[in-house]
Backbone as XML, in Angstrom:
<?xml version="1.0"?>
<chain id="A" units="angstrom">
  <residue number="1" name="MET">
    <atom name="N" x="-12.143" y="-9.592" z="-50.400"/>
    <atom name="CA" x="-13.408" y="-9.229" z="-49.789"/>
    <atom name="C" x="-13.863" y="-10.378" z="-48.894"/>
  </residue>
  <residue number="2" name="LYS">
    <atom name="N" x="-14.267" y="-10.017" z="-47.661"/>
    <atom name="CA" x="-14.731" y="-11.034" z="-46.731"/>
    <atom name="C" x="-16.088" y="-11.558" z="-47.143"/>
  </residue>
  <residue number="3" name="LYS">
    <atom name="N" x="-16.308" y="-12.819" z="-46.857"/>
    <atom name="CA" x="-17.629" y="-13.401" z="-47.086"/>
    <atom name="C" x="-18.516" y="-13.001" z="-45.919"/>
  </residue>
  <residue number="4" name="SER">
    <atom name="N" x="-19.806" y="-12.901" z="-46.145"/>
    <atom name="CA" x="-20.725" y="-12.476" z="-45.089"/>
    <atom name="C" x="-20.705" y="-13.423" z="-43.894"/>
  </residue>
  <residue number="5" name="ALA">
    <atom name="N" x="-20.414" y="-14.682" z="-44.103"/>
    <atom name="CA" x="-20.362" y="-15.644" z="-43.003"/>
    <atom name="C" x="-19.170" y="-15.381" z="-42.088"/>
  </residue>
  <residue number="6" name="ALA">
    <atom name="N" x="-18.153" y="-14.662" z="-42.593"/>
    <atom name="CA" x="-16.961" y="-14.387" z="-41.796"/>
    <atom name="C" x="-17.057" y="-13.062" z="-41.051"/>
  </residue>
  <residue number="7" name="GLU">
    <atom name="N" x="-18.089" y="-12.294" z="-41.285"/>
    <atom name="CA" x="-18.256" y="-11.005" z="-40.603"/>
    <atom name="C" x="-18.667" y="-11.230" z="-39.151"/>
  </residue>
  <residue number="8" name="PRO">
    <atom name="N" x="-18.138" y="-10.437" z="-38.233"/>
    <atom name="CA" x="-18.543" y="-10.592" z="-36.828"/>
    <atom name="C" x="-19.992" y="-10.157" z="-36.616"/>
  </residue>
  <residue number="9" name="ILE">
    <atom name="N" x="-20.633" y="-10.800" z="-35.664"/>
    <atom name="CA" x="-22.025" y="-10.468" z="-35.344"/>
    <atom name="C" x="-22.053" y="-9.144" z="-34.584"/>
  </residue>
  <residue number="10" name="GLN">
    <atom name="N" x="-22.993" y="-8.317" z="-34.914"/>
    <atom name="CA" x="-23.190" y="-7.038" z="-34.237"/>
    <atom name="C" x="-24.457" y="-7.102" z="-33.393"/>
  </residue>
  <residue number="11" name="ARG">
    <atom name="N" x="-24.559" y="-6.246" z="-32.377"/>
    <atom name="CA" x="-25.761" y="-6.209" z="-31.526"/>
    <atom name="C" x="-27.012" y="-5.979" z="-32.375"/>
  </residue>
  <residue number="12" name="GLU">
    <atom name="N" x="-26.889" y="-5.142" z="-33.376"/>
    <atom name="CA" x="-28.034" y="-4.840" z="-34.227"/>
    <atom name="C" x="-28.513" y="-6.078" z="-34.995"/>
  </residue>
  <residue number="13" name="ASP">
    <atom name="N" x="-27.572" y="-6.964" z="-35.335"/>
    <atom name="CA" x="-27.926" y="-8.194" z="-36.049"/>
    <atom name="C" x="-28.873" y="-9.063" z="-35.224"/>
  </residue>
  <residue number="14" name="LEU">
    <atom name="N" x="-28.716" y="-9.009" z="-33.903"/>
    <atom name="CA" x="-29.529" y="-9.817" z="-33.003"/>
    <atom name="C" x="-30.712" y="-9.042" z="-32.443"/>
  </residue>
  <residue number="15" name="LEU">
    <atom name="N" x="-30.885" y="-7.825" z="-32.943"/>
    <atom name="CA" x="-31.962" y="-6.930" z="-32.511"/>
    <atom name="C" x="-31.898" y="-6.631" z="-31.013"/>
  </residue>
  <residue number="16" name="LEU">
    <atom name="N" x="-30.655" y="-6.548" z="-30.490"/>
    <atom name="CA" x="-30.448" y="-6.209" z="-29.091"/>
    <atom name="C" x="-30.312" y="-4.697" z="-28.957"/>
  </residue>
  <residue number="17" name="PRO">
    <atom name="N" x="-30.871" y="-4.142" z="-27.893"/>
    <atom name="CA" x="-30.728" y="-2.692" z="-27.721"/>
    <atom name="C" x="-29.279" y="-2.333" z="-27.406"/>
  </residue>
  <residue number="18" name="THR">
    <atom name="N" x="-28.849" y="-1.189" z="-27.866"/>
    <atom name="CA" x="-27.499" y="-0.742" z="-27.548"/>
    <atom name="C" x="-27.507" y="-0.104" z="-26.168"/>
  </residue>
  <residue number="19" name="LYS">
    <atom name="N" x="-26.456" y="-0.329" z="-25.420"/>
    <atom name="CA" x="-26.338" y="0.223" z="-24.084"/>
    <atom name="C" x="-25.661" y="1.589" z="-24.171"/>
  </residue>
  <residue number="20" name="PRO">
    <atom name="N" x="-26.205" y="2.563" z="-23.477"/>
    <atom name="CA" x="-25.506" y="3.850" z="-23.477"/>
    <atom name="C" x="-24.190" y="3.722" z="-22.721"/>
  </residue>
  <residue number="21" name="ALA">
    <atom name="N" x="-23.206" y="4.442" z="-23.173"/>
    <atom name="CA" x="-21.912" y="4.395" z="-22.505"/>
    <atom name="C" x="-22.024" y="5.053" z="-21.145"/>
  </residue>
  <residue number="22" name="ALA">
    <atom name="N" x="-21.521" y="4.379" z="-20.139"/>
    <atom name="CA" x="-21.537" y="4.922" z="-18.781"/>
    <atom name="C" x="-20.094" y="5.133" z="-18.331"/>
  </residue>
  <residue number="23" name="PHE">
    <atom name="N" x="-19.845" y="6.274" z="-17.761"/>
    <atom name="CA" x="-18.509" y="6.586" z="-17.291"/>
    <atom name="C" x="-18.526" y="6.703" z="-15.774"/>
  </residue>
  <residue number="24" name="PRO">
    <atom name="N" x="-17.492" y="6.206" z="-15.112"/>
    <atom name="CA" x="-17.468" y="6.294" z="-13.655"/>
    <atom name="C" x="-17.231" y="7.726" z="-13.190"/>
  </residue>
  <residue number="25" name="VAL">
    <atom name="N" x="-17.822" y="8.046" z="-12.048"/>
    <atom name="CA" x="-17.599" y="9.332" z="-11.399"/>
    <atom name="C" x="-16.869" y="9.032" z="-10.099"/>
  </residue>
  <residue number="26" name="VAL">
    <atom name="N" x="-15.654" y="9.533" z="-9.965"/>
    <atom name="CA" x="-14.866" y="9.308" z="-8.759"/>
    <atom name="C" x="-15.434" y="10.188" z="-7.651"/>
  </residue>
  <residue number="27" name="LEU">
    <atom name="N" x="-15.864" y="9.552" z="-6.553"/>
    <atom name="CA" x="-16.477" y="10.282" z="-5.447"/>
    <atom name="C" x="-15.548" y="10.416" z="-4.244"/>
  </residue>
  <residue number="28" name="ILE">
    <atom name="N" x="-14.667" y="9.439" z="-4.046"/>
    <atom name="CA" x="-13.723" y="9.493" z="-2.928"/>
    <atom name="C" x="-12.351" y="9.073" z="-3.432"/>
  </residue>
  <residue number="29" name="GLN">
    <atom name="N" x="-11.336" y="9.853" z="-3.058"/>
    <atom name="CA" x="-9.940" y="9.481" z="-3.303"/>
    <atom name="C" x="-9.156" y="9.740" z="-2.030"/>
  </residue>
  <residue number="30" name="HIS">
    <atom name="N" x="-8.424" y="8.739" z="-1.583"/>
    <atom name="CA" x="-7.576" y="8.846" z="-0.393"/>
    <atom name="C" x="-8.359" y="9.365" z="0.814"/>
  </residue>
  <residue number="31" name="GLY">
    <atom name="N" x="-9.595" y="8.889" z="0.964"/>
    <atom name="CA" x="-10.396" y="9.235" z="2.131"/>
    <atom name="C" x="-11.106" y="10.576" z="2.063"/>
  </residue>
  <residue number="32" name="ARG">
    <atom name="N" x="-10.968" y="11.290" z="0.966"/>
    <atom name="CA" x="-11.593" y="12.606" z="0.838"/>
    <atom name="C" x="-12.722" y="12.574" z="-0.195"/>
  </residue>
  <residue number="33" name="ILE">
    <atom name="N" x="-13.874" y="13.077" z="0.225"/>
    <atom name="CA" x="-15.029" y="13.146" z="-0.671"/>
    <atom name="C" x="-14.844" y="14.309" z="-1.628"/>
  </residue>
  <residue number="34" name="ASP">
    <atom name="N" x="-15.072" y="14.060" z="-2.899"/>
    <atom name="CA" x="-15.067" y="15.126" z="-3.906"/>
    <atom name="C" x="-16.503" y="15.641" z="-4.020"/>
  </residue>
  <residue number="35" name="ARG">
    <atom name="N" x="-16.817" y="16.671" z="-3.258"/>
    <atom name="CA" x="-18.186" y="17.184" z="-3.188"/>
    <atom name="C" x="-18.669" y="17.762" z="-4.512"/>
  </residue>
  <residue number="36" name="THR">
    <atom name="N" x="-17.760" y="18.324" z="-5.288"/>
    <atom name="CA" x="-18.140" y="18.879" z="-6.592"/>
    <atom name="C" x="-18.637" y="17.774" z="-7.513"/>
  </residue>
  <residue number="37" name="ARG">
    <atom name="N" x="-17.882" y="16.682" z="-7.600"/>
    <atom name="CA" x="-18.299" y="15.556" z="-8.453"/>
    <atom name="C" x="-19.554" y="14.891" z="-7.912"/>
  </residue>
  <residue number="38" name="LEU">
    <atom name="N" x="-19.658" y="14.818" z="-6.593"/>
    <atom name="CA" x="-20.832" y="14.227" z="-5.961"/>
    <atom name="C" x="-22.088" y="15.007" z="-6.354"/>
  </residue>
  <residue number="39" name="GLU">
    <atom name="N" x="-22.023" y="16.317" z="-6.269"/>
    <atom name="CA" x="-23.164" y="17.161" z="-6.643"/>
    <atom name="C" x="-23.427" y="17.116" z="-8.144"/>
  </residue>
  <residue number="40" name="THR">
    <atom name="N" x="-22.372" y="17.076" z="-8.932"/>
    <atom name="CA" x="-22.531" y="16.983" z="-10.388"/>
    <atom name="C" x="-23.247" y="15.694" z="-10.776"/>
  </residue>
  <residue number="41" name="ALA">
    <atom name="N" x="-22.985" y="14.620" z="-10.019"/>
    <atom name="CA" x="-23.642" y="13.329" z="-10.273"/>
    <atom name="C" x="-25.094" y="13.333" z="-9.800"/>
  </residue>
  <residue number="42" name="GLY">
    <atom name="N" x="-25.484" y="14.385" z="-9.058"/>
    <atom name="CA" x="-26.866" y="14.494" z="-8.609"/>
    <atom name="C" x="-27.126" y="13.923" z="-7.227"/>
  </residue>
  <residue number="43" name="TYR">
    <atom name="N" x="-26.069" y="13.778" z="-6.424"/>
    <atom name="CA" x="-26.201" y="13.201" z="-5.093"/>
    <atom name="C" x="-25.624" y="14.157" z="-4.056"/>
  </residue>
  <residue number="44" name="ASP">
    <atom name="N" x="-25.881" y="13.826" z="-2.776"/>
    <atom name="CA" x="-25.342" y="14.649" z="-1.707"/>
    <atom name="C" x="-24.584" y="13.769" z="-0.707"/>
  </residue>
  <residue number="45" name="GLU">
    <atom name="N" x="-23.942" y="14.408" z="0.258"/>
    <atom name="CA" x="-23.105" y="13.668" z="1.205"/>
    <atom name="C" x="-23.888" y="12.663" z="2.055"/>
  </residue>
  <residue number="46" name="PRO">
    <atom name="N" x="-25.094" y="13.008" z="2.562"/>
    <atom name="CA" x="-25.846" y="11.986" z="3.310"/>
    <atom name="C" x="-26.135" y="10.727" z="2.479"/>
  </residue>
  <residue number="47" name="TRP">
    <atom name="N" x="-26.430" y="10.897" z="1.212"/>
    <atom name="CA" x="-26.666" y="9.745" z="0.317"/>
    <atom name="C" x="-25.409" y="8.889" z="0.247"/>
  </residue>
  <residue number="48" name="LEU">
    <atom name="N" x="-24.249" y="9.527" z="0.059"/>
    <atom name="CA" x="-22.994" y="8.791" z="-0.052"/>
    <atom name="C" x="-22.675" y="8.062" z="1.253"/>
  </residue>
  <residue number="49" name="LEU">
    <atom name="N" x="-22.862" y="8.730" z="2.376"/>
    <atom name="CA" x="-22.588" y="8.099" z="3.663"/>
    <atom name="C" x="-23.486" y="6.879" z="3.894"/>
  </residue>
  <residue number="50" name="ASP">
    <atom name="N" x="-24.748" y="6.964" z="3.458"/>
    <atom name="CA" x="-25.648" y="5.809" z="3.546"/>
    <atom name="C" x="-25.140" y="4.653" z="2.686"/>
  </residue>
  <residue number="51" name="LYS">
    <atom name="N" x="-24.701" y="4.970" z="1.462"/>
    <atom name="CA" x="-24.173" y="3.936" z="0.561"/>
    <atom name="C" x="-22.920" y="3.285" z="1.145"/>
  </residue>
  <residue number="52" name="LEU">
    <atom name="N" x="-22.076" y="4.089" z="1.780"/>
    <atom name="CA" x="-20.877" y="3.536" z="2.403"/>
    <atom name="C" x="-21.251" y="2.584" z="3.531"/>
  </residue>
  <residue number="53" name="LYS">
    <atom name="N" x="-22.214" y="2.980" z="4.356"/>
    <atom name="CA" x="-22.643" y="2.131" z="5.476"/>
    <atom name="C" x="-23.233" y="0.818" z="4.980"/>
  </residue>
  <residue number="54" name="GLU">
    <atom name="N" x="-23.935" y="0.853" z="3.836"/>
    <atom name="CA" x="-24.477" y="-0.382" z="3.252"/>
    <atom name="C" x="-23.367" y="-1.376" z="2.936"/>
  </residue>
  <residue number="55" name="GLN">
    <atom name="N" x="-22.161" y="-0.867" z="2.687"/>
    <atom name="CA" x="-21.027" y="-1.735" z="2.355"/>
    <atom name="C" x="-20.057" y="-1.888" z="3.527"/>
  </residue>
  <residue number="56" name="GLY">
    <atom name="N" x="-20.518" y="-1.521" z="4.720"/>
    <atom name="CA" x="-19.719" y="-1.746" z="5.915"/>
    <atom name="C" x="-18.652" y="-0.710" z="6.193"/>
  </residue>
  <residue number="57" name="VAL">
    <atom name="N" x="-18.791" y="0.464" z="5.616"/>
    <atom name="CA" x="-17.809" y="1.535" z="5.830"/>
    <atom name="C" x="-18.445" y="2.599" z="6.717"/>
  </residue>
  <residue number="58" name="GLU">
    <atom name="N" x="-17.788" y="2.901" z="7.822"/>
    <atom name="CA" x="-18.319" y="3.882" z="8.764"/>
    <atom name="C" x="-17.941" y="5.314" z="8.411"/>
  </residue>
  <residue number="59" name="ARG">
    <atom name="N" x="-16.720" y="5.497" z="7.871"/>
    <atom name="CA" x="-16.233" y="6.841" z="7.574"/>
    <atom name="C" x="-15.534" y="6.868" z="6.218"/>
  </residue>
  <residue number="60" name="PRO">
    <atom name="N" x="-15.611" y="7.986" z="5.502"/>
    <atom name="CA" x="-14.933" y="8.087" z="4.205"/>
    <atom name="C" x="-13.426" y="7.872" z="4.305"/>
  </residue>
  <residue number="61" name="GLU">
    <atom name="N" x="-12.841" y="8.179" z="5.450"/>
    <atom name="CA" x="-11.395" y="8.011" z="5.630"/>
    <atom name="C" x="-10.961" y="6.552" z="5.516"/>
  </residue>
  <residue number="62" name="GLU">
    <atom name="N" x="-11.903" y="5.626" z="5.621"/>
    <atom name="CA" x="-11.599" y="4.198" z="5.493"/>
    <atom name="C" x="-11.487" y="3.766" z="4.024"/>
  </residue>
  <residue number="63" name="VAL">
    <atom name="N" x="-11.756" y="4.689" z="3.108"/>
    <atom name="CA" x="-11.834" y="4.365" z="1.679"/>
    <atom name="C" x="-10.653" y="4.984" z="0.938"/>
  </residue>
  <residue number="64" name="VAL">
    <atom name="N" x="-9.980" y="4.178" z="0.129"/>
    <atom name="CA" x="-8.915" y="4.680" z="-0.736"/>
    <atom name="C" x="-9.537" y="5.287" z="-1.987"/>
  </residue>
  <residue number="65" name="TYR">
    <atom name="N" x="-10.556" y="4.584" z="-2.524"/>
    <atom name="CA" x="-11.134" y="4.984" z="-3.808"/>
    <atom name="C" x="-12.585" y="4.537" z="-3.858"/>
  </residue>
  <residue number="66" name="ALA">
    <atom name="N" x="-13.456" y="5.411" z="-4.323"/>
    <atom name="CA" x="-14.860" y="5.037" z="-4.538"/>
    <atom name="C" x="-15.356" y="5.733" z="-5.794"/>
  </residue>
  <residue number="67" name="GLU">
    <atom name="N" x="-16.062" y="4.974" z="-6.617"/>
    <atom name="CA" x="-16.626" y="5.546" z="-7.842"/>
    <atom name="C" x="-18.064" y="5.095" z="-8.000"/>
  </residue>
  <residue number="68" name="TRP">
    <atom name="N" x="-18.845" y="5.920" z="-8.688"/>
    <atom name="CA" x="-20.248" y="5.635" z="-8.960"/>
    <atom name="C" x="-20.437" y="5.488" z="-10.462"/>
  </residue>
  <residue number="69" name="MET">
    <atom name="N" x="-21.147" y="4.427" z="-10.858"/>
    <atom name="CA" x="-21.570" y="4.268" z="-12.257"/>
    <atom name="C" x="-23.059" y="3.974" z="-12.239"/>
  </residue>
  <residue number="70" name="ASP">
    <atom name="N" x="-23.797" y="4.666" z="-13.089"/>
    <atom name="CA" x="-25.245" y="4.478" z="-13.120"/>
    <atom name="C" x="-25.628" y="3.024" z="-13.351"/>
  </residue>
  <residue number="71" name="ASN">
    <atom name="N" x="-24.882" y="2.326" z="-14.177"/>
    <atom name="CA" x="-25.215" y="0.941" z="-14.497"/>
    <atom name="C" x="-24.807" y="-0.029" z="-13.383"/>
  </residue>
  <residue number="72" name="ASP">
    <atom name="N" x="-23.715" y="0.278" z="-12.670"/>
    <atom name="CA" x="-23.132" y="-0.678" z="-11.728"/>
    <atom name="C" x="-23.240" y="-0.277" z="-10.264"/>
  </residue>
  <residue number="73" name="GLY">
    <atom name="N" x="-23.575" y="0.950" z="-9.989"/>
    <atom name="CA" x="-23.671" y="1.395" z="-8.602"/>
    <atom name="C" x="-22.332" y="1.866" z="-8.064"/>
  </residue>
  <residue number="74" name="LEU">
    <atom name="N" x="-22.153" y="1.726" z="-6.749"/>
    <atom name="CA" x="-20.965" y="2.235" z="-6.069"/>
    <atom name="C" x="-19.916" y="1.144" z="-5.915"/>
  </residue>
  <residue number="75" name="PHE">
    <atom name="N" x="-18.711" y="1.438" z="-6.377"/>
    <atom name="CA" x="-17.563" y="0.554" z="-6.189"/>
    <atom name="C" x="-16.677" y="1.199" z="-5.139"/>
  </residue>
  <residue number="76" name="ILE">
    <atom name="N" x="-16.269" y="0.422" z="-4.139"/>
    <atom name="CA" x="-15.435" y="0.938" z="-3.058"/>
    <atom name="C" x="-14.183" y="0.070" z="-2.905"/>
  </residue>
  <residue number="77" name="GLN">
    <atom name="N" x="-13.050" y="0.727" z="-2.774"/>
    <atom name="CA" x="-11.818" y="0.049" z="-2.408"/>
    <atom name="C" x="-11.408" y="0.590" z="-1.044"/>
  </residue>
  <residue number="78" name="LYS">
    <atom name="N" x="-11.449" y="-0.287" z="-0.042"/>
    <atom name="CA" x="-11.136" y="0.125" z="1.332"/>
    <atom name="C" x="-9.622" y="0.145" z="1.553"/>
  </residue>
  <residue number="79" name="ARG">
    <atom name="N" x="-9.234" y="0.925" z="2.541"/>
    <atom name="CA" x="-7.833" y="0.939" z="2.963"/>
    <atom name="C" x="-7.469" y="-0.406" z="3.582"/>
  </residue>
  <residue number="80" name="GLU">
    <atom name="N" x="-6.246" y="-0.813" z="3.395"/>
    <atom name="CA" x="-5.750" y="-2.026" z="4.030"/>
    <atom name="C" x="-5.475" y="-1.716" z="5.489"/>
  </residue>
  <residue number="81" name="PRO">
    <atom name="N" x="-5.887" y="-2.586" z="6.399"/>
    <atom name="CA" x="-5.566" y="-2.341" z="7.811"/>
    <atom name="C" x="-4.054" y="-2.443" z="8.009"/>
  </residue>
  <residue number="82" name="PRO">
    <atom name="N" x="-3.525" y="-1.651" z="8.929"/>
    <atom name="CA" x="-2.068" y="-1.732" z="9.163"/>
    <atom name="C" x="-1.676" y="-3.127" z="9.636"/>
  </residue>
  <residue number="83" name="SER">
    <atom name="N" x="-0.571" y="-3.620" z="9.122"/>
    <atom name="CA" x="-0.120" y="-4.961" z="9.519"/>
    <atom name="C" x="0.568" y="-4.873" z="10.870"/>
  </residue>
  <residue number="84" name="THR">
    <atom name="N" x="0.357" y="-5.909" z="11.654"/>
    <atom name="CA" x="0.966" y="-5.925" z="13.001"/>
    <atom name="C" x="2.004" y="-6.989" z="13.126"/>
  </residue>
</chain>
C-alpha cells in the first residue's frame, strides 16, 4: 500500500477548477473549407476568412490544415512555397 506522501497531487487537492475537455474542429484541409464542420462549430465563412487574414492568409488555398479549439483559437499550417 502506498503512503499518502507518495500519492500524486491532483487538481482537486489544490482546489483548482477542472478544465473541460476541448477537441479541435478541423476547418480546412488541403485548401478546402469544410463548411459542415464550420457551421457545426457555430461559425460562418466570412468569420473564417477574417481569422485567416488576421494571420496573414489571403485565401484558404494557402492553407494545408486549419483547426479551431475554443480554448486555443485558430491554428493554421500554411502551404510551403514552391522551392526555386
